[in-house]
C-alpha atoms as a printed R data frame, in Angstrom:
    type eleno elety resid chain resno       x       y       z
1   ATOM     1    CA   MET     A     1  91.267  86.161 144.044
2   ATOM     2    CA   PRO     A     2  91.645  84.223 140.832
3   ATOM     3    CA   ALA     A     3  94.139  81.957 139.627
4   ATOM     4    CA   LEU     A     4  97.341  83.927 137.892
5   ATOM     5    CA   ASP     A     5  96.658  81.880 134.473
6   ATOM     6    CA   ALA     A     6  95.472  83.924 131.525
7   ATOM     7    CA   GLU     A     7  91.834  82.569 131.530
8   ATOM     8    CA   SER     A     8  91.427  83.113 134.970
9   ATOM     9    CA   LEU     A     9  92.940  86.784 134.927
10  ATOM    10    CA   ARG     A    10  90.939  87.232 131.964
11  ATOM    11    CA   ALA     A    11  87.722  86.559 133.311
12  ATOM    12    CA   ALA     A    12  88.248  88.690 136.577
13  ATOM    13    CA   VAL     A    13  89.095  91.426 134.485
14  ATOM    14    CA   GLU     A    14  85.751  90.968 132.270
15  ATOM    15    CA   THR     A    15  83.915  91.187 135.591
16  ATOM    16    CA   ILE     A    16  85.425  93.632 137.790
17  ATOM    17    CA   ALA     A    17  86.906  95.748 135.145
18  ATOM    18    CA   PRO     A    18  85.386  95.171 131.977
19  ATOM    19    CA   THR     A    19  86.505  98.527 130.116
20  ATOM    20    CA   ARG     A    20  90.147  97.224 130.554
21  ATOM    21    CA   ARG     A    21  90.254  94.060 128.694
22  ATOM    22    CA   PRO     A    22  91.522  95.409 125.557
23  ATOM    23    CA   GLU     A    23  94.606  96.455 127.465
24  ATOM    24    CA   PHE     A    24  94.745  93.182 129.132
25  ATOM    25    CA   ASP     A    25  94.346  91.500 125.582
26  ATOM    26    CA   ARG     A    26  97.075  93.598 124.235
27  ATOM    27    CA   HIS     A    27  99.439  93.091 126.967
28  ATOM    28    CA   MET     A    28  98.705  89.502 126.895
29  ATOM    29    CA   ALA     A    29  99.836  89.760 123.281
30  ATOM    30    CA   ARG     A    30 102.790  91.526 123.930
31  ATOM    31    CA   ALA     A    31 104.234  89.371 126.613
32  ATOM    32    CA   MET     A    32 103.874  86.318 124.730
33  ATOM    33    CA   HIS     A    33 105.633  87.715 121.729
34  ATOM    34    CA   GLN     A    34 108.319  88.905 124.286
35  ATOM    35    CA   ALA     A    35 108.600  85.560 126.015
36  ATOM    36    CA   ARG     A    36 109.021  83.897 122.525
37  ATOM    37    CA   ASP     A    37 111.559  86.285 121.596
38  ATOM    38    CA   GLN     A    38 113.750  86.264 124.622
39  ATOM    39    CA   GLN     A    39 113.324  82.655 124.986
40  ATOM    40    CA   SER     A    40 111.727  83.103 128.486
41  ATOM    41    CA   LEU     A    41 108.990  82.981 130.855
42  ATOM    42    CA   ASP     A    42 109.674  86.185 132.741
43  ATOM    43    CA   PRO     A    43 107.683  88.343 130.276
44  ATOM    44    CA   LEU     A    44 104.590  86.135 130.885
45  ATOM    45    CA   ARG     A    45 105.469  86.031 134.823
46  ATOM    46    CA   LEU     A    46 105.396  89.962 134.919
47  ATOM    47    CA   PHE     A    47 102.042  89.751 132.979
48  ATOM    48    CA   SER     A    48 100.570  87.679 135.328
49  ATOM    49    CA   LEU     A    49 101.830  89.791 138.308
50  ATOM    50    CA   HIS     A    50 100.969  92.868 136.805
51  ATOM    51    CA   TRP     A    51  97.017  91.976 136.054
52  ATOM    52    CA   GLY     A    52  96.910  90.016 139.553
53  ATOM    53    CA   MET     A    53  97.618  93.287 141.091
54  ATOM    54    CA   ILE     A    54  94.974  94.883 138.895
55  ATOM    55    CA   VAL     A    55  92.524  92.406 139.822
56  ATOM    56    CA   ALA     A    56  93.567  92.549 143.489
57  ATOM    57    CA   ILE     A    57  92.990  96.356 143.585
58  ATOM    58    CA   GLU     A    58  89.753  96.659 141.551
59  ATOM    59    CA   ARG     A    59  87.767  93.594 143.275
60  ATOM    60    CA   TRP     A    60  87.641  95.929 146.121
61  ATOM    61    CA   PRO     A    61  86.110  99.139 145.312
62  ATOM    62    CA   ASP     A    62  86.972 101.182 148.079
63  ATOM    63    CA   ARG     A    63  90.755 100.059 147.574
64  ATOM    64    CA   ALA     A    64  90.548 100.899 143.914
65  ATOM    65    CA   SER     A    65  88.920 104.374 144.821
66  ATOM    66    CA   ARG     A    66  91.587 105.115 147.524
67  ATOM    67    CA   LEU     A    67  94.236 104.776 144.938
68  ATOM    68    CA   ARG     A    68  92.886 106.979 142.143
69  ATOM    69    CA   GLU     A    69  92.274 109.377 144.732
70  ATOM    70    CA   HIS     A    70  95.898 109.430 145.870
71  ATOM    71    CA   GLU     A    71  97.017 109.146 142.346
72  ATOM    72    CA   LEU     A    72  95.064 112.297 141.637
73  ATOM    73    CA   ILE     A    73  96.647 114.054 144.623
74  ATOM    74    CA   ALA     A    74  99.774 113.021 143.731
75  ATOM    75    CA   SER     A    75  99.905 114.425 140.382
76  ATOM    76    CA   GLU     A    76  98.340 117.737 141.386
77  ATOM    77    CA   THR     A    77  99.732 118.900 144.627
78  ATOM    78    CA   ALA     A    78 102.575 121.278 144.744
79  ATOM    79    CA   ASP     A    79 102.933 120.621 148.481
80  ATOM    80    CA   ASP     A    80 105.568 118.384 149.530
81  ATOM    81    CA   ASP     A    81 104.022 116.977 152.488
82  ATOM    82    CA   GLU     A    82 101.078 116.236 151.014
83  ATOM    83    CA   MET     A    83 102.745 114.552 148.193
84  ATOM    84    CA   ARG     A    84 104.787 112.462 150.226
85  ATOM    85    CA   ALA     A    85 101.375 111.006 152.249
86  ATOM    86    CA   ALA     A    86  99.724 110.711 148.675
87  ATOM    87    CA   LEU     A    87 102.723 108.452 147.525
88  ATOM    88    CA   ALA     A    88 102.918 106.817 150.644
89  ATOM    89    CA   GLU     A    89  99.451 105.443 150.448
90  ATOM    90    CA   ILE     A    90  99.911 104.408 146.935
91  ATOM    91    CA   HIS     A    91 102.585 102.476 147.858
92  ATOM    92    CA   ARG     A    92 100.678 100.811 150.739
93  ATOM    93    CA   ILE     A    93  97.885  99.667 148.391
94  ATOM    94    CA   LEU     A    94 100.357  98.405 145.738
95  ATOM    95    CA   ASP     A    95 102.216  96.461 148.359
96  ATOM    96    CA   ALA     A    96  99.006  94.903 149.673
97  ATOM    97    CA   ALA     A    97  97.880  93.752 146.181
98  ATOM    98    CA   GLU     A    98 101.347  92.341 145.328
99  ATOM    99    CA   ALA     A    99 101.009  90.503 148.607
100 ATOM   100    CA   GLU     A   100  97.595  88.976 147.986
101 ATOM   101    CA   VAL     A   101  99.177  87.978 144.360
102 ATOM   102    CA   ARG     A   102 102.210  86.299 145.726
103 ATOM   103    CA   ALA     A   103 100.422  84.270 148.255
104 ATOM   104    CA   LEU     A   104  98.609  82.443 145.306
């Protein structure tokens, strides 16, 4: 897991999810402008948390695949129990990714 600075996160995104690099760059620019306008580091902290979680998920292909699978189930099912189960798994994956990031 990389450090949560912009350069380390950018390098990780470039390696494990290169198609998301333009999204990363746009988000970083937006966070920098918001931080300046708000005179707060909060937008940059949220940016780092967001992309740290993406890296934490995408660096494990099985985890990323499970997330996409359950997102698809949640978006397509009409069955309430199936929806709850898919959302619970999404929540577990996101919680695990956030815990990895916050442990840095």
